[in-house]
TORKOL-4160 file (C-alpha; in steps of 0.2 Angstrom, whole numbers, padded with zeros to 4 digits, m for minus):
318
<pt num="1" X="m0084" Y="0065" Z="0029"/>
<pt num="2" X="m0099" Y="0068" Z="0019"/>
<pt num="3" X="m0096" Y="0054" Z="0007"/>
<pt num="4" X="m0086" Y="0038" Z="0010"/>
<pt num="5" X="m0079" Y="0030" Z="m0006"/>
<pt num="6" X="m0083" Y="0011" Z="m0010"/>
<pt num="7" X="m0066" Y="0002" Z="m0007"/>
<pt num="8" X="m0059" Y="m0010" Z="m0020"/>
<pt num="9" X="m0065" Y="m0028" Z="m0017"/>
<pt num="10" X="m0076" Y="m0023" Z="m0002"/>
<pt num="11" X="m0086" Y="m0040" Z="m0002"/>
<pt num="12" X="m0070" Y="m0050" Z="m0004"/>
<pt num="13" X="m0061" Y="m0041" Z="0011"/>
<pt num="14" X="m0076" Y="m0043" Z="0023"/>
<pt num="15" X="m0077" Y="m0062" Z="0018"/>
<pt num="16" X="m0058" Y="m0064" Z="0021"/>
<pt num="17" X="m0059" Y="m0056" Z="0038"/>
<pt num="18" X="m0073" Y="m0068" Z="0043"/>
<pt num="19" X="m0079" Y="m0054" Z="0055"/>
<pt num="20" X="m0086" Y="m0058" Z="0072"/>
<pt num="21" X="m0095" Y="m0047" Z="0085"/>
<pt num="22" X="m0084" Y="m0042" Z="0100"/>
<pt num="23" X="m0068" Y="m0043" Z="0090"/>
<pt num="24" X="m0054" Y="m0030" Z="0088"/>
<pt num="25" X="m0048" Y="m0026" Z="0071"/>
<pt num="26" X="m0035" Y="m0014" Z="0063"/>
<pt num="27" X="m0037" Y="m0004" Z="0047"/>
<pt num="28" X="m0019" Y="0000" Z="0044"/>
<pt num="29" X="m0022" Y="0012" Z="0029"/>
<pt num="30" X="m0038" Y="0022" Z="0034"/>
<pt num="31" X="m0038" Y="0033" Z="0019"/>
<pt num="32" X="m0056" Y="0038" Z="0015"/>
<pt num="33" X="m0062" Y="0026" Z="0028"/>
<pt num="34" X="m0071" Y="0014" Z="0016"/>
<pt num="35" X="m0065" Y="m0002" Z="0024"/>
<pt num="36" X="m0067" Y="0004" Z="0041"/>
<pt num="37" X="m0085" Y="0009" Z="0039"/>
<pt num="38" X="m0089" Y="m0007" Z="0029"/>
<pt num="39" X="m0082" Y="m0017" Z="0044"/>
<pt num="40" X="m0091" Y="m0006" Z="0057"/>
<pt num="41" X="m0108" Y="m0008" Z="0047"/>
<pt num="42" X="m0106" Y="m0027" Z="0046"/>
<pt num="43" X="m0103" Y="m0032" Z="0064"/>
<pt num="44" X="m0103" Y="m0025" Z="0082"/>
<pt num="45" X="m0084" Y="m0024" Z="0084"/>
<pt num="46" X="m0070" Y="m0012" Z="0088"/>
<pt num="47" X="m0058" Y="m0004" Z="0076"/>
<pt num="48" X="m0041" Y="0005" Z="0077"/>
<pt num="49" X="m0037" Y="0014" Z="0061"/>
<pt num="50" X="m0020" Y="0021" Z="0056"/>
<pt num="51" X="m0015" Y="0034" Z="0043"/>
<pt num="52" X="0001" Y="0043" Z="0041"/>
<pt num="53" X="m0008" Y="0057" Z="0032"/>
<pt num="54" X="m0015" Y="0071" Z="0044"/>
<pt num="55" X="m0028" Y="0075" Z="0031"/>
<pt num="56" X="m0035" Y="0057" Z="0032"/>
<pt num="57" X="m0036" Y="0058" Z="0051"/>
<pt num="58" X="m0045" Y="0075" Z="0050"/>
<pt num="59" X="m0058" Y="0068" Z="0038"/>
<pt num="60" X="m0061" Y="0053" Z="0049"/>
<pt num="61" X="m0067" Y="0063" Z="0064"/>
<pt num="62" X="m0085" Y="0062" Z="0058"/>
<pt num="63" X="m0084" Y="0043" Z="0057"/>
<pt num="64" X="m0077" Y="0042" Z="0075"/>
<pt num="65" X="m0092" Y="0052" Z="0081"/>
<pt num="66" X="m0104" Y="0041" Z="0071"/>
<pt num="67" X="m0097" Y="0025" Z="0078"/>
<pt num="68" X="m0094" Y="0032" Z="0096"/>
<pt num="69" X="m0083" Y="0021" Z="0106"/>
<pt num="70" X="m0080" Y="0008" Z="0093"/>
<pt num="71" X="m0067" Y="0018" Z="0082"/>
<pt num="72" X="m0051" Y="0025" Z="0087"/>
<pt num="73" X="m0040" Y="0034" Z="0074"/>
<pt num="74" X="m0021" Y="0036" Z="0076"/>
<pt num="75" X="m0009" Y="0046" Z="0066"/>
<pt num="76" X="0006" Y="0036" Z="0060"/>
<pt num="77" X="0013" Y="0023" Z="0048"/>
<pt num="78" X="0006" Y="0006" Z="0048"/>
<pt num="79" X="0024" Y="m0001" Z="0049"/>
<pt num="80" X="0023" Y="0006" Z="0067"/>
<pt num="81" X="0007" Y="m0002" Z="0071"/>
<pt num="82" X="0015" Y="m0013" Z="0085"/>
<pt num="83" X="0022" Y="0003" Z="0095"/>
<pt num="84" X="0007" Y="0013" Z="0091"/>
<pt num="85" X="m0006" Y="0000" Z="0097"/>
<pt num="86" X="0004" Y="m0005" Z="0112"/>
<pt num="87" X="0006" Y="0013" Z="0117"/>
<pt num="88" X="m0013" Y="0013" Z="0117"/>
<pt num="89" X="m0015" Y="m0003" Z="0128"/>
<pt num="90" X="m0019" Y="m0015" Z="0113"/>
<pt num="91" X="m0007" Y="m0030" Z="0111"/>
<pt num="92" X="m0018" Y="m0042" Z="0102"/>
<pt num="93" X="m0029" Y="m0041" Z="0086"/>
<pt num="94" X="m0042" Y="m0052" Z="0078"/>
<pt num="95" X="m0039" Y="m0045" Z="0060"/>
<pt num="96" X="m0028" Y="m0033" Z="0050"/>
<pt num="97" X="m0032" Y="m0026" Z="0033"/>
<pt num="98" X="m0020" Y="m0016" Z="0023"/>
<pt num="99" X="m0025" Y="m0007" Z="0007"/>
<pt num="100" X="m0008" Y="m0002" Z="m0001"/>
<pt num="101" X="m0003" Y="0013" Z="m0012"/>
<pt num="102" X="m0011" Y="0030" Z="m0013"/>
<pt num="103" X="m0028" Y="0033" Z="m0007"/>
<pt num="104" X="m0042" Y="0041" Z="m0018"/>
<pt num="105" X="m0043" Y="0058" Z="m0009"/>
<pt num="106" X="m0024" Y="0059" Z="m0011"/>
<pt num="107" X="m0025" Y="0055" Z="m0030"/>
<pt num="108" X="m0040" Y="0066" Z="m0033"/>
<pt num="109" X="m0032" Y="0082" Z="m0024"/>
<pt num="110" X="m0021" Y="0090" Z="m0037"/>
<pt num="111" X="m0012" Y="0100" Z="m0023"/>
<pt num="112" X="m0005" Y="0084" Z="m0016"/>
<pt num="113" X="0005" Y="0081" Z="m0032"/>
<pt num="114" X="0002" Y="0062" Z="m0034"/>
<pt num="115" X="m0008" Y="0063" Z="m0051"/>
<pt num="116" X="m0003" Y="0068" Z="m0068"/>
<pt num="117" X="m0021" Y="0072" Z="m0073"/>
<pt num="118" X="m0022" Y="0089" Z="m0064"/>
<pt num="119" X="m0009" Y="0102" Z="m0062"/>
<pt num="120" X="m0001" Y="0104" Z="m0044"/>
<pt num="121" X="0016" Y="0105" Z="m0035"/>
<pt num="122" X="0027" Y="0090" Z="m0038"/>
<pt num="123" X="0025" Y="0084" Z="m0020"/>
<pt num="124" X="0019" Y="0066" Z="m0017"/>
<pt num="125" X="0023" Y="0065" Z="0002"/>
<pt num="126" X="0009" Y="0055" Z="0011"/>
<pt num="127" X="0016" Y="0062" Z="0028"/>
<pt num="128" X="0020" Y="0080" Z="0021"/>
<pt num="129" X="0037" Y="0077" Z="0029"/>
<pt num="130" X="0054" Y="0074" Z="0021"/>
<pt num="131" X="0060" Y="0077" Z="0003"/>
<pt num="132" X="0047" Y="0079" Z="m0011"/>
<pt num="133" X="0046" Y="0071" Z="m0028"/>
<pt num="134" X="0052" Y="0088" Z="m0035"/>
<pt num="135" X="0068" Y="0087" Z="m0023"/>
<pt num="136" X="0072" Y="0069" Z="m0030"/>
<pt num="137" X="0070" Y="0075" Z="m0048"/>
<pt num="138" X="0081" Y="0090" Z="m0045"/>
<pt num="139" X="0095" Y="0082" Z="m0036"/>
<pt num="140" X="0097" Y="0064" Z="m0043"/>
<pt num="141" X="0109" Y="0061" Z="m0057"/>
<pt num="142" X="0104" Y="0053" Z="m0073"/>
<pt num="143" X="0110" Y="0035" Z="m0068"/>
<pt num="144" X="0101" Y="0036" Z="m0051"/>
<pt num="145" X="0085" Y="0042" Z="m0059"/>
<pt num="146" X="0085" Y="0029" Z="m0072"/>
<pt num="147" X="0088" Y="0015" Z="m0059"/>
<pt num="148" X="0074" Y="0022" Z="m0048"/>
<pt num="149" X="0061" Y="0023" Z="m0063"/>
<pt num="150" X="0066" Y="0006" Z="m0069"/>
<pt num="151" X="0066" Y="m0003" Z="m0052"/>
<pt num="152" X="0051" Y="0005" Z="m0044"/>
<pt num="153" X="0041" Y="0009" Z="m0059"/>
<pt num="154" X="0046" Y="m0006" Z="m0070"/>
<pt num="155" X="0048" Y="0007" Z="m0085"/>
<pt num="156" X="0057" Y="m0001" Z="m0099"/>
<pt num="157" X="0061" Y="0017" Z="m0106"/>
<pt num="158" X="0069" Y="0022" Z="m0089"/>
<pt num="159" X="0085" Y="0028" Z="m0097"/>
<pt num="160" X="0076" Y="0039" Z="m0110"/>
<pt num="161" X="0065" Y="0046" Z="m0096"/>
<pt num="162" X="0080" Y="0050" Z="m0085"/>
<pt num="163" X="0089" Y="0058" Z="m0099"/>
<pt num="164" X="0074" Y="0069" Z="m0104"/>
<pt num="165" X="0072" Y="0075" Z="m0085"/>
<pt num="166" X="0090" Y="0080" Z="m0084"/>
<pt num="167" X="0090" Y="0089" Z="m0100"/>
<pt num="168" X="0073" Y="0098" Z="m0095"/>
<pt num="169" X="0079" Y="0103" Z="m0078"/>
<pt num="170" X="0094" Y="0112" Z="m0086"/>
<pt num="171" X="0082" Y="0124" Z="m0094"/>
<pt num="172" X="0070" Y="0126" Z="m0079"/>
<pt num="173" X="0066" Y="0118" Z="m0062"/>
<pt num="174" X="0053" Y="0104" Z="m0063"/>
<pt num="175" X="0041" Y="0107" Z="m0049"/>
<pt num="176" X="0024" Y="0104" Z="m0057"/>
<pt num="177" X="0015" Y="0088" Z="m0060"/>
<pt num="178" X="0009" Y="0092" Z="m0078"/>
<pt num="179" X="0027" Y="0098" Z="m0082"/>
<pt num="180" X="0035" Y="0082" Z="m0077"/>
<pt num="181" X="0021" Y="0072" Z="m0085"/>
<pt num="182" X="0023" Y="0081" Z="m0102"/>
<pt num="183" X="0042" Y="0077" Z="m0101"/>
<pt num="184" X="0039" Y="0059" Z="m0099"/>
<pt num="185" X="0026" Y="0058" Z="m0112"/>
<pt num="186" X="0038" Y="0066" Z="m0125"/>
<pt num="187" X="0051" Y="0053" Z="m0120"/>
<pt num="188" X="0040" Y="0037" Z="m0119"/>
<pt num="189" X="0030" Y="0029" Z="m0134"/>
<pt num="190" X="0011" Y="0028" Z="m0131"/>
<pt num="191" X="0007" Y="0010" Z="m0126"/>
<pt num="192" X="m0007" Y="0000" Z="m0135"/>
<pt num="193" X="m0016" Y="m0003" Z="m0119"/>
<pt num="194" X="m0020" Y="0016" Z="m0117"/>
<pt num="195" X="m0011" Y="0018" Z="m0101"/>
<pt num="196" X="m0003" Y="0036" Z="m0099"/>
<pt num="197" X="0015" Y="0035" Z="m0103"/>
<pt num="198" X="0018" Y="0045" Z="m0086"/>
<pt num="199" X="0010" Y="0032" Z="m0075"/>
<pt num="200" X="0026" Y="0021" Z="m0071"/>
<pt num="201" X="0037" Y="0036" Z="m0068"/>
<pt num="202" X="0025" Y="0044" Z="m0056"/>
<pt num="203" X="0022" Y="0028" Z="m0047"/>
<pt num="204" X="0041" Y="0025" Z="m0045"/>
<pt num="205" X="0044" Y="0043" Z="m0038"/>
<pt num="206" X="0029" Y="0040" Z="m0026"/>
<pt num="207" X="0035" Y="0024" Z="m0020"/>
<pt num="208" X="0053" Y="0031" Z="m0017"/>
<pt num="209" X="0047" Y="0047" Z="m0009"/>
<pt num="210" X="0036" Y="0037" Z="0004"/>
<pt num="211" X="0048" Y="0021" Z="0006"/>
<pt num="212" X="0032" Y="0011" Z="0002"/>
<pt num="213" X="0041" Y="m0006" Z="0000"/>
<pt num="214" X="0051" Y="m0004" Z="0016"/>
<pt num="215" X="0035" Y="0001" Z="0024"/>
<pt num="216" X="0026" Y="m0014" Z="0018"/>
<pt num="217" X="0039" Y="m0026" Z="0024"/>
<pt num="218" X="0040" Y="m0019" Z="0041"/>
<pt num="219" X="0021" Y="m0018" Z="0042"/>
<pt num="220" X="0018" Y="m0036" Z="0038"/>
<pt num="221" X="0031" Y="m0041" Z="0051"/>
<pt num="222" X="0022" Y="m0030" Z="0064"/>
<pt num="223" X="0005" Y="m0038" Z="0059"/>
<pt num="224" X="0012" Y="m0055" Z="0063"/>
<pt num="225" X="0017" Y="m0049" Z="0080"/>
<pt num="226" X="0000" Y="m0042" Z="0084"/>
<pt num="227" X="m0012" Y="m0055" Z="0077"/>
<pt num="228" X="m0019" Y="m0068" Z="0089"/>
<pt num="229" X="m0019" Y="m0087" Z="0084"/>
<pt num="230" X="m0034" Y="m0088" Z="0072"/>
<pt num="231" X="m0033" Y="m0069" Z="0067"/>
<pt num="232" X="m0033" Y="m0064" Z="0049"/>
<pt num="233" X="m0021" Y="m0054" Z="0038"/>
<pt num="234" X="m0029" Y="m0047" Z="0023"/>
<pt num="235" X="m0019" Y="m0036" Z="0010"/>
<pt num="236" X="m0024" Y="m0028" Z="m0006"/>
<pt num="237" X="m0010" Y="m0023" Z="m0018"/>
<pt num="238" X="m0011" Y="m0013" Z="m0034"/>
<pt num="239" X="0006" Y="m0017" Z="m0043"/>
<pt num="240" X="0018" Y="m0032" Z="m0045"/>
<pt num="241" X="0031" Y="m0025" Z="m0033"/>
<pt num="242" X="0019" Y="m0024" Z="m0019"/>
<pt num="243" X="0011" Y="m0040" Z="m0023"/>
<pt num="244" X="0027" Y="m0050" Z="m0024"/>
<pt num="245" X="0032" Y="m0044" Z="m0007"/>
<pt num="246" X="0016" Y="m0049" Z="0001"/>
<pt num="247" X="0016" Y="m0066" Z="m0008"/>
<pt num="248" X="0034" Y="m0070" Z="m0003"/>
<pt num="249" X="0031" Y="m0065" Z="0015"/>
<pt num="250" X="0016" Y="m0076" Z="0017"/>
<pt num="251" X="0024" Y="m0091" Z="0008"/>
<pt num="252" X="0039" Y="m0089" Z="0019"/>
<pt num="253" X="0029" Y="m0088" Z="0034"/>
<pt num="254" X="0017" Y="m0102" Z="0028"/>
<pt num="255" X="0031" Y="m0114" Z="0026"/>
<pt num="256" X="0030" Y="m0113" Z="0007"/>
<pt num="257" X="0045" Y="m0103" Z="0002"/>
<pt num="258" X="0052" Y="m0108" Z="m0015"/>
<pt num="259" X="0069" Y="m0115" Z="m0018"/>
<pt num="260" X="0082" Y="m0103" Z="m0026"/>
<pt num="261" X="0084" Y="m0116" Z="m0040"/>
<pt num="262" X="0076" Y="m0132" Z="m0044"/>
<pt num="263" X="0093" Y="m0140" Z="m0044"/>
<pt num="264" X="0096" Y="m0135" Z="m0026"/>
<pt num="265" X="0091" Y="m0146" Z="m0012"/>
<pt num="266" X="0075" Y="m0141" Z="m0002"/>
<pt num="267" X="0080" Y="m0132" Z="0014"/>
<pt num="268" X="0067" Y="m0134" Z="0028"/>
<pt num="269" X="0066" Y="m0119" Z="0039"/>
<pt num="270" X="0065" Y="m0125" Z="0057"/>
<pt num="271" X="0053" Y="m0112" Z="0062"/>
<pt num="272" X="0035" Y="m0117" Z="0063"/>
<pt num="273" X="0024" Y="m0108" Z="0050"/>
<pt num="274" X="0016" Y="m0093" Z="0057"/>
<pt num="275" X="0002" Y="m0091" Z="0044"/>
<pt num="276" X="m0010" Y="m0103" Z="0035"/>
<pt num="277" X="m0013" Y="m0096" Z="0017"/>
<pt num="278" X="m0031" Y="m0094" Z="0012"/>
<pt num="279" X="m0028" Y="m0091" Z="m0007"/>
<pt num="280" X="m0012" Y="m0096" Z="m0014"/>
<pt num="281" X="m0014" Y="m0087" Z="m0031"/>
<pt num="282" X="m0023" Y="m0072" Z="m0023"/>
<pt num="283" X="m0040" Y="m0065" Z="m0027"/>
<pt num="284" X="m0044" Y="m0052" Z="m0041"/>
<pt num="285" X="m0059" Y="m0041" Z="m0044"/>
<pt num="286" X="m0074" Y="m0046" Z="m0053"/>
<pt num="287" X="m0076" Y="m0040" Z="m0071"/>
<pt num="288" X="m0091" Y="m0030" Z="m0065"/>
<pt num="289" X="m0081" Y="m0021" Z="m0052"/>
<pt num="290" X="m0068" Y="m0016" Z="m0064"/>
<pt num="291" X="m0080" Y="m0009" Z="m0076"/>
<pt num="292" X="m0088" Y="0001" Z="m0062"/>
<pt num="293" X="m0072" Y="0006" Z="m0054"/>
<pt num="294" X="m0057" Y="0006" Z="m0066"/>
<pt num="295" X="m0045" Y="0009" Z="m0052"/>
<pt num="296" X="m0048" Y="m0009" Z="m0046"/>
<pt num="297" X="m0041" Y="m0017" Z="m0062"/>
<pt num="298" X="m0024" Y="m0021" Z="m0055"/>
<pt num="299" X="m0030" Y="m0025" Z="m0038"/>
<pt num="300" X="m0025" Y="m0042" Z="m0030"/>
<pt num="301" X="m0030" Y="m0048" Z="m0013"/>
<pt num="302" X="m0020" Y="m0060" Z="m0002"/>
<pt num="303" X="m0025" Y="m0067" Z="0015"/>
<pt num="304" X="m0020" Y="m0079" Z="0028"/>
<pt num="305" X="m0024" Y="m0085" Z="0046"/>
<pt num="306" X="m0012" Y="m0083" Z="0060"/>
<pt num="307" X="m0006" Y="m0099" Z="0068"/>
<pt num="308" X="m0001" Y="m0101" Z="0086"/>
<pt num="309" X="0018" Y="m0102" Z="0082"/>
<pt num="310" X="0029" Y="m0088" Z="0089"/>
<pt num="311" X="0032" Y="m0073" Z="0077"/>
<pt num="312" X="0048" Y="m0073" Z="0068"/>
<pt num="313" X="0061" Y="m0060" Z="0073"/>
<pt num="314" X="0058" Y="m0043" Z="0066"/>
<pt num="315" X="0074" Y="m0043" Z="0058"/>
<pt num="316" X="0067" Y="m0056" Z="0046"/>
<pt num="317" X="0054" Y="m0044" Z="0039"/>
<pt num="318" X="0063" Y="m0042" Z="0022"/>
């Protein structure tokens, strides 16, 4: 790891974790190692770091050597943090940080198929296992594609995009990123904000291929199980679907779940709150950071402190 990227909202992450020497932390989304290195540089602590991408684990070996005895990397999804850590003899954590979505190395490497800015195979698998985005595009019917693109990408022209994909694949297989991007660009009007018309469709496919929303819900519940009383959960999300799930999870666990309707009576959950929210509205990057790193523009940080109440059953994760 010759270079380590500066993670989004680095200072805000460190502040929210309230780091202390001797404590044990989990970076559930190791990626390029930016958060892990920032934490290790800040305080004499121990970190366990997870990533489901074998490439990320391989890149992190130099960091393990640099911080000998203080960093352990494990290959696996952060939704499985409870099983992975217990299997390694860890049953309590002082802090958990999650940086959701695709990592910079994944996005920057065209061969991984996440980006529409360089040509590569239409893959998008973080784990390199299971169906690829090309498989989804090739086998899903028009109605299914439209629903996927609308619900996971929040694309208002989802039907038009799905129709264009189905028409194009009758002519030739869609198996390259730039090929799909051009199909979408031809179907979707250019927005005034300058965002590439392919953005939402690519995001939808990536989320679907990696089950990112299910992964998030299971991961939040697992963190609740592992955090000690006073431990801190810090999550950075990059689009509304992720942020909404984090917000709803923390509000429910914090005893602040909204009513389904203002006309309905308030129903109090008998379970004691397992988290105390630190920022009800979430924290966004400074304008200076957004200028320096445009990828930060949609980031939102939410954090909470674990109470001493028993964790909710895992089946309540959703």
